[in-house]
PDB file of N, CA, C and O in Angstrom:
ATOM      1  N   MET A   1       2.091  -8.670  -0.552  1.00  0.00           N
ATOM      2  CA  MET A   1       1.688  -9.998  -0.111  1.00  0.00           C
ATOM      3  C   MET A   1       2.852 -10.979  -0.243  1.00  0.00           C
ATOM      4  O   MET A   1       3.087 -11.791   0.652  1.00  0.00           O
ATOM      5  N   LEU A   2       3.575 -10.903  -1.350  1.00  0.00           N
ATOM      6  CA  LEU A   2       4.702 -11.811  -1.536  1.00  0.00           C
ATOM      7  C   LEU A   2       5.790 -11.570  -0.494  1.00  0.00           C
ATOM      8  O   LEU A   2       6.348 -12.517   0.060  1.00  0.00           O
ATOM      9  N   ALA A   3       6.086 -10.309  -0.233  1.00  0.00           N
ATOM     10  CA  ALA A   3       7.131  -9.992   0.750  1.00  0.00           C
ATOM     11  C   ALA A   3       6.744 -10.507   2.131  1.00  0.00           C
ATOM     12  O   ALA A   3       7.611 -10.951   2.884  1.00  0.00           O
ATOM     13  N   SER A   4       5.471 -10.458   2.474  1.00  0.00           N
ATOM     14  CA  SER A   4       5.021 -10.989   3.770  1.00  0.00           C
ATOM     15  C   SER A   4       5.263 -12.491   3.839  1.00  0.00           C
ATOM     16  O   SER A   4       5.655 -13.015   4.881  1.00  0.00           O
ATOM     17  N   GLY A   5       5.029 -13.182   2.731  1.00  0.00           N
ATOM     18  CA  GLY A   5       5.317 -14.615   2.671  1.00  0.00           C
ATOM     19  C   GLY A   5       6.803 -14.896   2.805  1.00  0.00           C
ATOM     20  O   GLY A   5       7.205 -15.859   3.459  1.00  0.00           O
ATOM     21  N   VAL A   6       7.616 -14.052   2.186  1.00  0.00           N
ATOM     22  CA  VAL A   6       9.070 -14.196   2.314  1.00  0.00           C
ATOM     23  C   VAL A   6       9.483 -14.017   3.768  1.00  0.00           C
ATOM     24  O   VAL A   6      10.288 -14.796   4.279  1.00  0.00           O
ATOM     25  N   LEU A   7       8.945 -13.004   4.444  1.00  0.00           N
ATOM     26  CA  LEU A   7       9.259 -12.792   5.862  1.00  0.00           C
ATOM     27  C   LEU A   7       8.919 -14.031   6.687  1.00  0.00           C
ATOM     28  O   LEU A   7       9.703 -14.460   7.533  1.00  0.00           O
ATOM     29  N   ALA A   8       7.752 -14.593   6.433  1.00  0.00           N
ATOM     30  CA  ALA A   8       7.316 -15.770   7.186  1.00  0.00           C
ATOM     31  C   ALA A   8       8.247 -16.952   6.942  1.00  0.00           C
ATOM     32  O   ALA A   8       8.614 -17.656   7.883  1.00  0.00           O
ATOM     33  N   GLU A   9       8.631 -17.175   5.689  1.00  0.00           N
ATOM     34  CA  GLU A   9       9.509 -18.308   5.381  1.00  0.00           C
ATOM     35  C   GLU A   9      10.904 -18.101   5.963  1.00  0.00           C
ATOM     36  O   GLU A   9      11.497 -19.045   6.485  1.00  0.00           O
ATOM     37  N   LEU A  10      11.429 -16.900   5.882  1.00  0.00           N
ATOM     38  CA  LEU A  10      12.729 -16.622   6.473  1.00  0.00           C
ATOM     39  C   LEU A  10      12.707 -16.848   7.983  1.00  0.00           C
ATOM     40  O   LEU A  10      13.657 -17.389   8.549  1.00  0.00           O
ATOM     41  N   HIS A  11      11.626 -16.435   8.624  1.00  0.00           N
ATOM     42  CA  HIS A  11      11.469 -16.667  10.061  1.00  0.00           C
ATOM     43  C   HIS A  11      11.443 -18.170  10.348  1.00  0.00           C
ATOM     44  O   HIS A  11      12.081 -18.647  11.287  1.00  0.00           O
ATOM     45  N   ARG A  12      10.697 -18.903   9.526  1.00  0.00           N
ATOM     46  CA  ARG A  12      10.590 -20.365   9.700  1.00  0.00           C
ATOM     47  C   ARG A  12      11.962 -21.028   9.591  1.00  0.00           C
ATOM     48  O   ARG A  12      12.250 -22.001  10.289  1.00  0.00           O
ATOM     49  N   GLN A  13      12.807 -20.485   8.702  1.00  0.00           N
ATOM     50  CA  GLN A  13      14.138 -21.057   8.490  1.00  0.00           C
ATOM     51  C   GLN A  13      15.188 -20.516   9.470  1.00  0.00           C
ATOM     52  O   GLN A  13      16.340 -20.949   9.446  1.00  0.00           O
ATOM     53  N   GLY A  14      14.794 -19.582  10.318  1.00  0.00           N
ATOM     54  CA  GLY A  14      15.701 -19.059  11.324  1.00  0.00           C
ATOM     55  C   GLY A  14      16.646 -17.979  10.825  1.00  0.00           C
ATOM     56  O   GLY A  14      17.611 -17.637  11.509  1.00  0.00           O
ATOM     57  N   ALA A  15      16.385 -17.443   9.655  1.00  0.00           N
ATOM     58  CA  ALA A  15      17.224 -16.368   9.120  1.00  0.00           C
ATOM     59  C   ALA A  15      16.861 -15.061   9.799  1.00  0.00           C
ATOM     60  O   ALA A  15      15.720 -14.860  10.214  1.00  0.00           O
ATOM     61  N   SER A  16      17.833 -14.181   9.909  1.00  0.00           N
ATOM     62  CA  SER A  16      17.600 -12.871  10.504  1.00  0.00           C
ATOM     63  C   SER A  16      17.306 -11.866   9.401  1.00  0.00           C
ATOM     64  O   SER A  16      18.196 -11.472   8.647  1.00  0.00           O
ATOM     65  N   VAL A  17      16.060 -11.463   9.318  1.00  0.00           N
ATOM     66  CA  VAL A  17      15.675 -10.438   8.347  1.00  0.00           C
ATOM     67  C   VAL A  17      16.347  -9.145   8.776  1.00  0.00           C
ATOM     68  O   VAL A  17      16.343  -8.821   9.963  1.00  0.00           O
ATOM     69  N   GLN A  18      16.885  -8.448   7.905  1.00  0.00           N
ATOM     70  CA  GLN A  18      17.651  -7.213   8.025  1.00  0.00           C
ATOM     71  C   GLN A  18      19.127  -7.559   8.141  1.00  0.00           C
ATOM     72  O   GLN A  18      19.912  -7.105   7.308  1.00  0.00           O
ATOM     73  N   ALA A  19      19.542  -8.333   9.127  1.00  0.00           N
ATOM     74  CA  ALA A  19      20.960  -8.643   9.299  1.00  0.00           C
ATOM     75  C   ALA A  19      21.453  -9.603   8.220  1.00  0.00           C
ATOM     76  O   ALA A  19      22.487  -9.351   7.603  1.00  0.00           O
ATOM     77  N   ASP A  20      20.725 -10.710   7.979  1.00  0.00           N
ATOM     78  CA  ASP A  20      21.133 -11.700   6.981  1.00  0.00           C
ATOM     79  C   ASP A  20      20.574 -11.375   5.599  1.00  0.00           C
ATOM     80  O   ASP A  20      21.300 -11.379   4.605  1.00  0.00           O
ATOM     81  N   ILE A  21      19.290 -11.097   5.554  1.00  0.00           N
ATOM     82  CA  ILE A  21      18.600 -10.889   4.275  1.00  0.00           C
ATOM     83  C   ILE A  21      17.603  -9.754   4.434  1.00  0.00           C
ATOM     84  O   ILE A  21      16.590  -9.921   5.114  1.00  0.00           O
ATOM     85  N   PRO A  22      17.864  -8.597   3.821  1.00  0.00           N
ATOM     86  CA  PRO A  22      16.865  -7.531   3.853  1.00  0.00           C
ATOM     87  C   PRO A  22      15.696  -7.871   2.930  1.00  0.00           C
ATOM     88  O   PRO A  22      15.889  -8.491   1.883  1.00  0.00           O
ATOM     89  N   VAL A  23      14.513  -7.477   3.306  1.00  0.00           N
ATOM     90  CA  VAL A  23      13.309  -7.746   2.508  1.00  0.00           C
ATOM     91  C   VAL A  23      12.561  -6.435   2.316  1.00  0.00           C
ATOM     92  O   VAL A  23      12.410  -5.649   3.251  1.00  0.00           O
ATOM     93  N   MET A  24      12.098  -6.211   1.094  1.00  0.00           N
ATOM     94  CA  MET A  24      11.362  -4.986   0.779  1.00  0.00           C
ATOM     95  C   MET A  24      10.141  -5.334  -0.059  1.00  0.00           C
ATOM     96  O   MET A  24      10.208  -6.192  -0.939  1.00  0.00           O
ATOM     97  N   GLY A  25       9.040  -4.675   0.211  1.00  0.00           N
ATOM     98  CA  GLY A  25       7.819  -4.918  -0.525  1.00  0.00           C
ATOM     99  C   GLY A  25       7.477  -3.757  -1.446  1.00  0.00           C
ATOM    100  O   GLY A  25       8.200  -2.763  -1.518  1.00  0.00           O
ATOM    101  N   LEU A  26       6.378  -3.903  -2.135  1.00  0.00           N
ATOM    102  CA  LEU A  26       5.895  -2.880  -3.058  1.00  0.00           C
ATOM    103  C   LEU A  26       4.397  -2.713  -2.839  1.00  0.00           C
ATOM    104  O   LEU A  26       3.683  -3.707  -2.707  1.00  0.00           O
ATOM    105  N   ASP A  27       3.920  -1.512  -2.799  1.00  0.00           N
ATOM    106  CA  ASP A  27       2.502  -1.130  -2.653  1.00  0.00           C
ATOM    107  C   ASP A  27       2.142  -0.610  -1.276  1.00  0.00           C
ATOM    108  O   ASP A  27       1.107   0.041  -1.137  1.00  0.00           O
ATOM    109  N   ASP A  28       2.938  -0.861  -0.255  1.00  0.00           N
ATOM    110  CA  ASP A  28       2.660  -0.391   1.104  1.00  0.00           C
ATOM    111  C   ASP A  28       1.254  -0.769   1.547  1.00  0.00           C
ATOM    112  O   ASP A  28       0.472   0.078   1.978  1.00  0.00           O
ATOM    113  N   LEU A  29       0.953  -2.045   1.434  1.00  0.00           N
ATOM    114  CA  LEU A  29      -0.349  -2.534   1.885  1.00  0.00           C
ATOM    115  C   LEU A  29      -0.492  -2.296   3.388  1.00  0.00           C
ATOM    116  O   LEU A  29       0.515  -2.219   4.091  1.00  0.00           O
ATOM    117  N   PRO A  30      -1.715  -2.178   3.891  1.00  0.00           N
ATOM    118  CA  PRO A  30      -1.917  -1.879   5.311  1.00  0.00           C
ATOM    119  C   PRO A  30      -1.193  -2.835   6.258  1.00  0.00           C
ATOM    120  O   PRO A  30      -0.744  -2.413   7.324  1.00  0.00           O
ATOM    121  N   GLY A  31      -1.071  -4.080   5.904  1.00  0.00           N
ATOM    122  CA  GLY A  31      -0.406  -5.045   6.777  1.00  0.00           C
ATOM    123  C   GLY A  31       1.103  -4.882   6.856  1.00  0.00           C
ATOM    124  O   GLY A  31       1.738  -5.475   7.728  1.00  0.00           O
ATOM    125  N   SER A  32       1.691  -4.097   5.971  1.00  0.00           N
ATOM    126  CA  SER A  32       3.149  -3.921   5.947  1.00  0.00           C
ATOM    127  C   SER A  32       3.680  -3.393   7.273  1.00  0.00           C
ATOM    128  O   SER A  32       4.737  -3.824   7.734  1.00  0.00           O
ATOM    129  N   ALA A  33       2.966  -2.478   7.879  1.00  0.00           N
ATOM    130  CA  ALA A  33       3.405  -1.884   9.148  1.00  0.00           C
ATOM    131  C   ALA A  33       3.211  -2.840  10.323  1.00  0.00           C
ATOM    132  O   ALA A  33       3.748  -2.604  11.405  1.00  0.00           O
ATOM    133  N   HIS A  34       2.445  -3.919  10.120  1.00  0.00           N
ATOM    134  CA  HIS A  34       2.162  -4.857  11.204  1.00  0.00           C
ATOM    135  C   HIS A  34       2.893  -6.178  11.038  1.00  0.00           C
ATOM    136  O   HIS A  34       2.757  -7.069  11.876  1.00  0.00           O
ATOM    137  N   ALA A  35       3.677  -6.318   9.955  1.00  0.00           N
ATOM    138  CA  ALA A  35       4.457  -7.543   9.746  1.00  0.00           C
ATOM    139  C   ALA A  35       5.540  -7.630  10.810  1.00  0.00           C
ATOM    140  O   ALA A  35       5.848  -6.638  11.470  1.00  0.00           O
ATOM    141  N   ARG A  36       6.114  -8.810  10.976  1.00  0.00           N
ATOM    142  CA  ARG A  36       7.228  -9.000  11.911  1.00  0.00           C
ATOM    143  C   ARG A  36       8.441  -9.435  11.139  1.00  0.00           C
ATOM    144  O   ARG A  36       8.415 -10.559  10.638  1.00  0.00           O
ATOM    145  N   PRO A  37       9.502  -8.675  10.984  1.00  0.00           N
ATOM    146  CA  PRO A  37       9.592  -7.268  11.359  1.00  0.00           C
ATOM    147  C   PRO A  37       8.766  -6.406  10.415  1.00  0.00           C
ATOM    148  O   PRO A  37       8.347  -6.853   9.347  1.00  0.00           O
ATOM    149  N   GLU A  38       8.542  -5.171  10.825  1.00  0.00           N
ATOM    150  CA  GLU A  38       7.777  -4.247   9.994  1.00  0.00           C
ATOM    151  C   GLU A  38       8.454  -4.153   8.628  1.00  0.00           C
ATOM    152  O   GLU A  38       9.677  -4.038   8.544  1.00  0.00           O
ATOM    153  N   LEU A  39       7.661  -4.204   7.565  1.00  0.00           N
ATOM    154  CA  LEU A  39       8.174  -4.335   6.210  1.00  0.00           C
ATOM    155  C   LEU A  39       8.464  -2.988   5.553  1.00  0.00           C
ATOM    156  O   LEU A  39       7.577  -2.144   5.428  1.00  0.00           O
ATOM    157  N   THR A  40       9.716  -2.799   5.135  1.00  0.00           N
ATOM    158  CA  THR A  40      10.075  -1.650   4.309  1.00  0.00           C
ATOM    159  C   THR A  40       9.376  -1.832   2.971  1.00  0.00           C
ATOM    160  O   THR A  40       9.329  -2.943   2.443  1.00  0.00           O
ATOM    161  N   THR A  41       8.838  -0.762   2.423  1.00  0.00           N
ATOM    162  CA  THR A  41       8.080  -0.880   1.186  1.00  0.00           C
ATOM    163  C   THR A  41       8.099   0.426   0.401  1.00  0.00           C
ATOM    164  O   THR A  41       8.526   1.464   0.906  1.00  0.00           O
ATOM    165  N   VAL A  42       7.635   0.358  -0.824  1.00  0.00           N
ATOM    166  CA  VAL A  42       7.464   1.548  -1.653  1.00  0.00           C
ATOM    167  C   VAL A  42       5.967   1.830  -1.717  1.00  0.00           C
ATOM    168  O   VAL A  42       5.177   0.986  -2.142  1.00  0.00           O
ATOM    169  N   HIS A  43       5.597   3.024  -1.288  1.00  0.00           N
ATOM    170  CA  HIS A  43       4.188   3.432  -1.342  1.00  0.00           C
ATOM    171  C   HIS A  43       3.896   3.968  -2.739  1.00  0.00           C
ATOM    172  O   HIS A  43       4.547   4.907  -3.196  1.00  0.00           O
ATOM    173  N   LEU A  44       2.925   3.377  -3.410  1.00  0.00           N
ATOM    174  CA  LEU A  44       2.524   3.812  -4.746  1.00  0.00           C
ATOM    175  C   LEU A  44       1.177   4.516  -4.678  1.00  0.00           C
ATOM    176  O   LEU A  44       0.295   4.092  -3.932  1.00  0.00           O
ATOM    177  N   PRO A  45       1.005   5.591  -5.451  1.00  0.00           N
ATOM    178  CA  PRO A  45      -0.279   6.297  -5.468  1.00  0.00           C
ATOM    179  C   PRO A  45      -1.283   5.553  -6.364  1.00  0.00           C
ATOM    180  O   PRO A  45      -1.572   5.990  -7.478  1.00  0.00           O
ATOM    181  N   VAL A  46      -1.801   4.441  -5.873  1.00  0.00           N
ATOM    182  CA  VAL A  46      -2.608   3.535  -6.681  1.00  0.00           C
ATOM    183  C   VAL A  46      -3.839   4.226  -7.271  1.00  0.00           C
ATOM    184  O   VAL A  46      -4.145   4.030  -8.447  1.00  0.00           O
ATOM    185  N   ALA A  47      -4.545   5.023  -6.485  1.00  0.00           N
ATOM    186  CA  ALA A  47      -5.739   5.702  -7.005  1.00  0.00           C
ATOM    187  C   ALA A  47      -5.358   6.670  -8.126  1.00  0.00           C
ATOM    188  O   ALA A  47      -6.038   6.736  -9.150  1.00  0.00           O
ATOM    189  N   ARG A  48      -4.282   7.412  -7.934  1.00  0.00           N
ATOM    190  CA  ARG A  48      -3.831   8.344  -8.968  1.00  0.00           C
ATOM    191  C   ARG A  48      -3.360   7.594 -10.215  1.00  0.00           C
ATOM    192  O   ARG A  48      -3.530   8.080 -11.334  1.00  0.00           O
ATOM    193  N   MET A  49      -2.769   6.415 -10.025  1.00  0.00           N
ATOM    194  CA  MET A  49      -2.340   5.598 -11.157  1.00  0.00           C
ATOM    195  C   MET A  49      -3.556   5.159 -11.980  1.00  0.00           C
ATOM    196  O   MET A  49      -3.524   5.191 -13.210  1.00  0.00           O
ATOM    197  N   GLY A  50      -4.610   4.756 -11.301  1.00  0.00           N
ATOM    198  CA  GLY A  50      -5.828   4.345 -11.999  1.00  0.00           C
ATOM    199  C   GLY A  50      -6.470   5.489 -12.756  1.00  0.00           C
ATOM    200  O   GLY A  50      -6.926   5.324 -13.888  1.00  0.00           O
ATOM    201  N   THR A  51      -6.502   6.657 -12.117  1.00  0.00           N
ATOM    202  CA  THR A  51      -7.075   7.837 -12.785  1.00  0.00           C
ATOM    203  C   THR A  51      -6.256   8.206 -14.012  1.00  0.00           C
ATOM    204  O   THR A  51      -6.821   8.506 -15.064  1.00  0.00           O
ATOM    205  N   ALA A  52      -4.939   8.187 -13.891  1.00  0.00           N
ATOM    206  CA  ALA A  52      -4.073   8.522 -15.025  1.00  0.00           C
ATOM    207  C   ALA A  52      -4.263   7.528 -16.163  1.00  0.00           C
ATOM    208  O   ALA A  52      -4.284   7.917 -17.330  1.00  0.00           O
ATOM    209  N   ALA A  53      -4.401   6.259 -15.835  1.00  0.00           N
ATOM    210  CA  ALA A  53      -4.620   5.241 -16.867  1.00  0.00           C
ATOM    211  C   ALA A  53      -5.964   5.453 -17.564  1.00  0.00           C
ATOM    212  O   ALA A  53      -6.057   5.369 -18.788  1.00  0.00           O
ATOM    213  N   ALA A  54      -6.993   5.727 -16.780  1.00  0.00           N
ATOM    214  CA  ALA A  54      -8.324   5.969 -17.374  1.00  0.00           C
ATOM    215  C   ALA A  54      -8.308   7.209 -18.268  1.00  0.00           C
ATOM    216  O   ALA A  54      -8.906   7.211 -19.344  1.00  0.00           O
ATOM    217  N   ASP A  55      -7.619   8.263 -17.819  1.00  0.00           N
ATOM    218  CA  ASP A  55      -7.514   9.484 -18.628  1.00  0.00           C
ATOM    219  C   ASP A  55      -6.765   9.206 -19.928  1.00  0.00           C
ATOM    220  O   ASP A  55      -7.154   9.706 -20.983  1.00  0.00           O
ATOM    221  N   ALA A  56      -5.702   8.417 -19.864  1.00  0.00           N
ATOM    222  CA  ALA A  56      -4.931   8.088 -21.064  1.00  0.00           C
ATOM    223  C   ALA A  56      -5.770   7.287 -22.050  1.00  0.00           C
ATOM    224  O   ALA A  56      -5.710   7.528 -23.256  1.00  0.00           O
ATOM    225  N   ILE A  57      -6.543   6.345 -21.551  1.00  0.00           N
ATOM    226  CA  ILE A  57      -7.400   5.538 -22.425  1.00  0.00           C
ATOM    227  C   ILE A  57      -8.491   6.398 -23.053  1.00  0.00           C
ATOM    228  O   ILE A  57      -8.780   6.278 -24.244  1.00  0.00           O
ATOM    229  N   ALA A  58      -9.094   7.270 -22.238  1.00  0.00           N
ATOM    230  CA  ALA A  58     -10.138   8.156 -22.770  1.00  0.00           C
ATOM    231  C   ALA A  58      -9.565   9.085 -23.829  1.00  0.00           C
ATOM    232  O   ALA A  58     -10.201   9.307 -24.859  1.00  0.00           O
ATOM    233  N   GLY A  59      -8.377   9.632 -23.596  1.00  0.00           N
ATOM    234  CA  GLY A  59      -7.739  10.496 -24.578  1.00  0.00           C
ATOM    235  C   GLY A  59      -7.423   9.763 -25.860  1.00  0.00           C
ATOM    236  O   GLY A  59      -7.601  10.307 -26.950  1.00  0.00           O
ATOM    237  N   TRP A  60      -6.959   8.538 -25.742  1.00  0.00           N
ATOM    238  CA  TRP A  60      -6.668   7.743 -26.923  1.00  0.00           C
ATOM    239  C   TRP A  60      -7.956   7.435 -27.693  1.00  0.00           C
ATOM    240  O   TRP A  60      -7.973   7.482 -28.923  1.00  0.00           O
ATOM    241  N   ALA A  61      -9.023   7.122 -26.973  1.00  0.00           N
ATOM    242  CA  ALA A  61     -10.296   6.805 -27.627  1.00  0.00           C
ATOM    243  C   ALA A  61     -10.835   8.004 -28.409  1.00  0.00           C
ATOM    244  O   ALA A  61     -11.455   7.831 -29.459  1.00  0.00           O
ATOM    245  N   GLU A  62     -10.605   9.204 -27.908  1.00  0.00           N
ATOM    246  CA  GLU A  62     -11.076  10.412 -28.592  1.00  0.00           C
ATOM    247  C   GLU A  62     -10.227  10.766 -29.807  1.00  0.00           C
ATOM    248  O   GLU A  62     -10.763  11.087 -30.868  1.00  0.00           O
ATOM    249  N   SER A  63      -8.908  10.708 -29.658  1.00  0.00           N
ATOM    250  CA  SER A  63      -8.036  11.229 -30.711  1.00  0.00           C
ATOM    251  C   SER A  63      -7.223  10.170 -31.445  1.00  0.00           C
ATOM    252  O   SER A  63      -6.627  10.459 -32.482  1.00  0.00           O
ATOM    253  N   ARG A  64      -7.192   8.962 -30.927  1.00  0.00           N
ATOM    254  CA  ARG A  64      -6.387   7.874 -31.493  1.00  0.00           C
ATOM    255  C   ARG A  64      -4.895   8.229 -31.577  1.00  0.00           C
ATOM    256  O   ARG A  64      -4.178   7.739 -32.449  1.00  0.00           O
ATOM    257  N   THR A  65      -4.445   9.084 -30.659  1.00  0.00           N
ATOM    258  CA  THR A  65      -3.024   9.415 -30.594  1.00  0.00           C
ATOM    259  C   THR A  65      -2.441   8.788 -29.331  1.00  0.00           C
ATOM    260  O   THR A  65      -3.130   8.609 -28.327  1.00  0.00           O
ATOM    261  N   LYS A  66      -1.164   8.465 -29.410  1.00  0.00           N
ATOM    262  CA  LYS A  66      -0.474   7.845 -28.296  1.00  0.00           C
ATOM    263  C   LYS A  66      -0.404   8.823 -27.131  1.00  0.00           C
ATOM    264  O   LYS A  66       0.027   9.961 -27.316  1.00  0.00           O
ATOM    265  N   PRO A  67      -0.821   8.405 -25.923  1.00  0.00           N
ATOM    266  CA  PRO A  67      -0.764   9.310 -24.777  1.00  0.00           C
ATOM    267  C   PRO A  67       0.674   9.565 -24.330  1.00  0.00           C
ATOM    268  O   PRO A  67       1.549   8.717 -24.504  1.00  0.00           O
ATOM    269  N   GLU A  68       0.900  10.725 -23.760  1.00  0.00           N
ATOM    270  CA  GLU A  68       2.208  11.059 -23.193  1.00  0.00           C
ATOM    271  C   GLU A  68       2.410  10.274 -21.898  1.00  0.00           C
ATOM    272  O   GLU A  68       1.449  10.023 -21.172  1.00  0.00           O
ATOM    273  N   PRO A  69       3.646   9.886 -21.604  1.00  0.00           N
ATOM    274  CA  PRO A  69       3.895   9.201 -20.330  1.00  0.00           C
ATOM    275  C   PRO A  69       3.532  10.089 -19.139  1.00  0.00           C
ATOM    276  O   PRO A  69       3.706  11.306 -19.182  1.00  0.00           O
ATOM    277  N   THR A  70       3.040   9.477 -18.108  1.00  0.00           N
ATOM    278  CA  THR A  70       2.692  10.174 -16.881  1.00  0.00           C
ATOM    279  C   THR A  70       3.623   9.698 -15.777  1.00  0.00           C
ATOM    280  O   THR A  70       3.787   8.494 -15.577  1.00  0.00           O
ATOM    281  N   VAL A  71       4.227  10.627 -15.066  1.00  0.00           N
ATOM    282  CA  VAL A  71       5.115  10.282 -13.961  1.00  0.00           C
ATOM    283  C   VAL A  71       4.430  10.685 -12.655  1.00  0.00           C
ATOM    284  O   VAL A  71       4.049  11.841 -12.472  1.00  0.00           O
ATOM    285  N   LEU A  72       4.284   9.740 -11.774  1.00  0.00           N
ATOM    286  CA  LEU A  72       3.691   9.986 -10.468  1.00  0.00           C
ATOM    287  C   LEU A  72       4.731   9.693  -9.394  1.00  0.00           C
ATOM    288  O   LEU A  72       5.552   8.789  -9.549  1.00  0.00           O
ATOM    289  N   GLU A  73       4.695  10.446  -8.322  1.00  0.00           N
ATOM    290  CA  GLU A  73       5.656  10.255  -7.244  1.00  0.00           C
ATOM    291  C   GLU A  73       5.294   9.048  -6.391  1.00  0.00           C
ATOM    292  O   GLU A  73       4.124   8.777  -6.119  1.00  0.00           O
ATOM    293  N   SER A  74       6.321   8.345  -5.985  1.00  0.00           N
ATOM    294  CA  SER A  74       6.166   7.257  -5.020  1.00  0.00           C
ATOM    295  C   SER A  74       7.008   7.630  -3.794  1.00  0.00           C
ATOM    296  O   SER A  74       7.729   8.628  -3.813  1.00  0.00           O
ATOM    297  N   ALA A  75       6.916   6.845  -2.756  1.00  0.00           N
ATOM    298  CA  ALA A  75       7.673   7.159  -1.540  1.00  0.00           C
ATOM    299  C   ALA A  75       8.217   5.874  -0.930  1.00  0.00           C
ATOM    300  O   ALA A  75       7.505   4.876  -0.815  1.00  0.00           O
ATOM    301  N   LEU A  76       9.477   5.913  -0.545  1.00  0.00           N
ATOM    302  CA  LEU A  76      10.079   4.803   0.174  1.00  0.00           C
ATOM    303  C   LEU A  76       9.681   4.908   1.643  1.00  0.00           C
ATOM    304  O   LEU A  76       9.885   5.943   2.277  1.00  0.00           O
ATOM    305  N   VAL A  77       9.116   3.835   2.174  1.00  0.00           N
ATOM    306  CA  VAL A  77       8.702   3.804   3.579  1.00  0.00           C
ATOM    307  C   VAL A  77       9.653   2.851   4.299  1.00  0.00           C
ATOM    308  O   VAL A  77       9.501   1.631   4.228  1.00  0.00           O
ATOM    309  N   LEU A  78      10.634   3.423   4.992  1.00  0.00           N
ATOM    310  CA  LEU A  78      11.631   2.621   5.701  1.00  0.00           C
ATOM    311  C   LEU A  78      11.054   2.057   6.988  1.00  0.00           C
ATOM    312  O   LEU A  78      10.521   2.780   7.830  1.00  0.00           O
ATOM    313  N   ARG A  79      11.178   0.740   7.110  1.00  0.00           N
ATOM    314  CA  ARG A  79      10.780   0.072   8.348  1.00  0.00           C
ATOM    315  C   ARG A  79      11.885  -0.899   8.736  1.00  0.00           C
ATOM    316  O   ARG A  79      13.007  -0.764   8.248  1.00  0.00           O
ATOM    317  N   LYS A  80      11.613  -1.850   9.577  1.00  0.00           N
ATOM    318  CA  LYS A  80      12.657  -2.670  10.191  1.00  0.00           C
ATOM    319  C   LYS A  80      13.136  -3.864   9.365  1.00  0.00           C
ATOM    320  O   LYS A  80      14.046  -4.566   9.808  1.00  0.00           O
ATOM    321  N   SER A  81      12.565  -4.128   8.186  1.00  0.00           N
ATOM    322  CA  SER A  81      12.987  -5.296   7.420  1.00  0.00           C
ATOM    323  C   SER A  81      14.217  -5.034   6.552  1.00  0.00           C
ATOM    324  O   SER A  81      14.707  -5.940   5.877  1.00  0.00           O
ATOM    325  N   THR A  82      14.713  -3.802   6.569  1.00  0.00           N
ATOM    326  CA  THR A  82      15.945  -3.453   5.862  1.00  0.00           C
ATOM    327  C   THR A  82      16.822  -2.611   6.776  1.00  0.00           C
ATOM    328  O   THR A  82      16.332  -1.945   7.687  1.00  0.00           O
ATOM    329  N   ALA A  83      18.121  -2.651   6.519  1.00  0.00           N
ATOM    330  CA  ALA A  83      19.051  -1.839   7.303  1.00  0.00           C
ATOM    331  C   ALA A  83      19.002  -0.403   6.806  1.00  0.00           C
ATOM    332  O   ALA A  83      18.790  -0.155   5.619  1.00  0.00           O
ATOM    333  N   ARG A  84      19.191   0.512   7.690  1.00  0.00           N
ATOM    334  CA  ARG A  84      19.231   1.929   7.316  1.00  0.00           C
ATOM    335  C   ARG A  84      20.674   2.339   7.113  1.00  0.00           C
ATOM    336  O   ARG A  84      21.552   1.977   7.896  1.00  0.00           O
ATOM    337  N   ALA A  85      20.910   3.100   6.053  1.00  0.00           N
ATOM    338  CA  ALA A  85      22.263   3.590   5.789  1.00  0.00           C
ATOM    339  C   ALA A  85      22.670   4.605   6.844  1.00  0.00           C
ATOM    340  O   ALA A  85      21.838   5.335   7.383  1.00  0.00           O
ATOM    341  N   GLY A  86      23.984   4.638   7.133  1.00  0.00           N
ATOM    342  CA  GLY A  86      24.481   5.674   8.049  1.00  0.00           C
ATOM    343  C   GLY A  86      24.698   5.116   9.375  1.00  0.00           C
ATOM    344  O   GLY A  86      25.114   5.832  10.286  1.00  0.00           O
TER     345      GLY A  86
END
């Protein structure tokens, strides 16, 4: 949501997103692909993050031991709001 606001303000000021100022978001919200320009973002596995958090809390409640860190994969979704290398 914040990155979409940044895109709008940069457009209002006449800046060229990508050429002058690259913009990147986080969460890959559905509107990211429909922004102008399309917003580069990091896709997070939000449902899996919630499940992992709930499992960690439940495990802590049962044993009162510190849960092990959980690493979940994310994905960079390249779109037109950033320059592509190469």
